[in-house]
C-alpha positions in Angstrom: 99.3 105.1 131.9 102.0 102.8 132.4 101.3 99.3 133.4 104.5 98.1 135.1 105.8 94.3 134.6 105.5 92.2 137.8 109.2 91.3 139.2 108.1 87.5 139.2 108.0 87.4 135.6 110.8 89.6 134.8 113.6 87.4 135.7 112.6 84.0 134.4 110.7 84.5 131.6 112.0 87.9 129.7 114.2 85.5 128.1 112.5 82.4 127.9 112.9 80.5 124.5 109.8 80.7 121.9 108.9 77.4 120.8 105.7 78.7 119.1 105.1 78.2 115.5 103.7 80.9 113.5 103.1 81.5 109.9 101.8 83.4 107.4 98.6 82.4 107.8 98.4 80.4 104.3 97.1 77.0 104.0 97.1 76.5 107.3 95.3 73.3 108.9 92.4 74.3 111.5 92.3 72.9 114.9 89.6 70.6 115.9 88.9 72.6 119.0 89.6 75.9 117.0 86.9 78.7 118.5 84.0 79.6 116.3 84.8 83.2 116.8 87.9 85.1 118.1 90.0 86.8 118.7 92.0 83.6 117.4 95.5 82.3 116.7 96.6 82.3 113.4 97.3 78.5 113.7 93.5 77.9 114.5 92.6 79.5 110.9 92.9 78.4 107.4 92.6 81.7 105.2 93.8 85.3 106.0 92.8 86.8 102.6 89.7 88.7 103.4 91.5 90.1 106.8 93.5 93.5 106.9 97.4 92.4 107.8 98.7 94.7 110.2 101.7 92.6 111.3 100.8 90.7 114.6 97.2 91.7 114.4 94.8 90.8 111.3 91.2 92.1 111.3 88.0 92.8 109.3 86.9 96.3 110.1 83.0 96.2 110.0 81.2 98.6 107.2 80.9 102.2 108.7 83.9 101.9 110.6 87.4 103.5 110.1 90.8 101.7 110.8 93.0 104.0 112.6 97.0 103.4 113.4 98.6 105.2 116.2 102.2 105.9 115.3 105.1 106.6 117.7 106.3 110.3 116.3 110.1 109.2 117.4 110.1 105.7 115.6 107.6 105.7 113.3 106.4 102.4 114.7 102.8 101.5 115.0 101.9 101.2 118.6 98.0 100.4 118.4 95.1 99.7 116.4 91.9 101.8 116.6 88.6 101.1 115.1 85.9 103.9 115.4 82.6 105.8 113.8 81.2 108.8 114.5 79.9 107.5 118.1 82.7 105.2 119.8 85.8 103.4 119.2 88.1 100.4 120.5 91.8 100.5 120.3 93.5 97.2 120.5 97.1 96.1 121.4 98.5 92.4 121.3 101.6 91.5 123.9 103.4 89.0 124.5 102.9 86.7 127.3 104.3 83.7 129.4 104.2 80.1 128.1 103.1 78.9 131.5 99.9 81.0 132.6 98.2 84.3 131.3 98.7 88.0 132.4 95.0 89.5 132.4 94.2 88.9 135.9 97.1 90.8 137.0 96.6 93.4 134.4 93.1 93.8 135.3 94.4 94.5 138.8 96.7 97.2 138.0 94.4 98.9 135.8 91.7 98.9 138.7 94.3 100.2 141.2 95.6 103.0 138.8 91.9 104.2 137.8 90.7 104.3 141.4 93.8 105.9 142.7 93.1 108.8 140.2 89.9 109.3 141.5 87.9 107.1 138.8 85.5 104.1 139.3 85.7 100.4 139.0 83.5 97.6 138.4 84.3 94.2 137.3 82.1 92.5 134.9 81.7 89.6 132.2 81.7 90.5 128.7 81.7 88.5 125.3 85.6 87.6 125.6 85.4 86.9 129.4 86.1 89.2 132.6 86.4 92.8 131.8 86.4 96.2 133.5 83.7 98.9 133.3 85.2 102.2 134.4 84.8 105.9 134.7 88.1 107.6 134.1 88.7 110.8 136.2 89.7 113.4 134.0 89.8 117.6 134.6 86.9 119.4 133.3 85.9 123.2 133.0 86.3 125.5 135.9 88.0 123.1 137.8 85.8 120.4 137.9 86.4 116.7 137.6 84.4 114.8 135.0 84.3 110.9 134.2 84.6 109.3 130.7 83.7 105.6 130.5 85.7 103.2 129.1 85.3 99.2 129.2 88.9 97.3 129.3 88.5 93.8 127.9 90.8 91.2 127.1 91.7 87.8 125.4 94.6 85.5 126.0 95.9 82.8 123.2 99.1 80.6 123.0 101.5 83.2 124.5 100.0 86.3 123.8 97.5 88.9 125.3 95.4 91.1 123.5 93.8 94.1 125.6 90.9 96.1 123.9 89.7 99.4 125.6 86.7 100.9 124.5 85.3 104.3 124.7 82.6 106.6 123.5 79.3 105.4 123.2 81.1 101.8 122.8 81.4 102.0 126.5 77.8 102.7 127.4 75.5 101.2 124.7 75.3 97.7 123.8 74.2 98.3 120.3 77.0 100.5 119.6 79.4 98.1 121.1 78.2 95.1 119.3 79.7 97.0 115.9 83.3 96.7 117.5 82.7 93.4 118.9 82.1 92.1 115.5 86.0 93.5 114.4 87.2 92.2 117.9 85.7 88.4 117.0 87.4 88.8 113.7 90.9 89.3 115.1 93.9 86.9 114.4 96.9 87.2 116.4 100.1 86.1 114.7 102.5 86.2 117.6 105.7 85.1 115.7 108.5 83.0 116.4 111.0 85.5 118.5 111.7 84.8 121.9 110.0 87.9 124.1 109.8 89.4 127.3 106.3 89.1 129.1 104.1 92.2 128.3 106.4 93.2 125.1 104.4 94.7 122.5 104.3 92.6 119.7 105.0 94.5 116.4 102.5 96.0 114.0 102.9 97.6 110.5 101.0 99.6 107.9 98.3 97.9 106.8 98.1 95.4 103.7 94.5 95.8 102.7 92.8 92.7 101.4 92.6 92.6 97.4 90.3 95.0 96.0 90.3 97.1 98.7 91.3 100.7 98.8 94.7 101.6 100.1 94.6 103.5 103.3 95.2 107.2 104.0 97.2 109.3 106.6 96.0 111.7 108.7 96.8 113.4 112.1 100.0 113.5 114.8 100.4 112.7 118.1 101.9 110.0 120.1 101.1 106.6 122.1 103.4 104.1 124.1 102.9 100.6 125.2 100.0 99.8 127.6 98.8 103.8 127.6 95.4 103.5 126.3 94.4 107.2 126.6 96.6 108.6 124.1 96.5 108.8 120.1 99.1 108.9 117.7 99.5 109.8 114.0 96.3 108.1 112.5 96.4 106.0 109.1 92.4 106.0 108.2 90.8 103.4 106.0 87.3 104.5 105.6 84.8 101.4 104.7 
């Protein structure tokens, strides 16, 4: 599923110079108005030493979950982060956004239109991180029947970035299961970087640097995922915690 960039943004914002200053997160002074929970911008935190460093995303997987990185087969680039357990999962990606306004409203409309156009259902709701979509994705089932898979699309916006999360499995239907993944979402710190980027360009991810004292990650699996395609999985590098 590809969500195209709207023309009104591409012409004048694709090469917009970036004046946002980012750093490695060490010894940063906290903002007086910094949110109590994330996802947060790296400028709002003072210490990231306890987080797994994935480049533009830093996070703390909760106990009992696995951290999986989805990797493009052709380029070996990390394209998405997935936190999963035996019951469900949440896939996370982060993208550049315009300086002047957010993009989640437009993206929600595009997701809803594509899902309903494919025979699924969409309901807008208010979740822990703001407006989100409660969806049932139409998929081919046995004997030519159509089956429906639940998924929740949530978003969070910060200084010139947009983070999208897709909850699946029990995390999309059971509140207690989802709460475990919301805990990980609240731990996320986004490091956008200083480079100028087109709106909706995915921010780079990298193989994880584990917090001190953590075991290194292990590699497993083989598939592919592209920007803004939340339903495809890639090679998984898994850390069991």
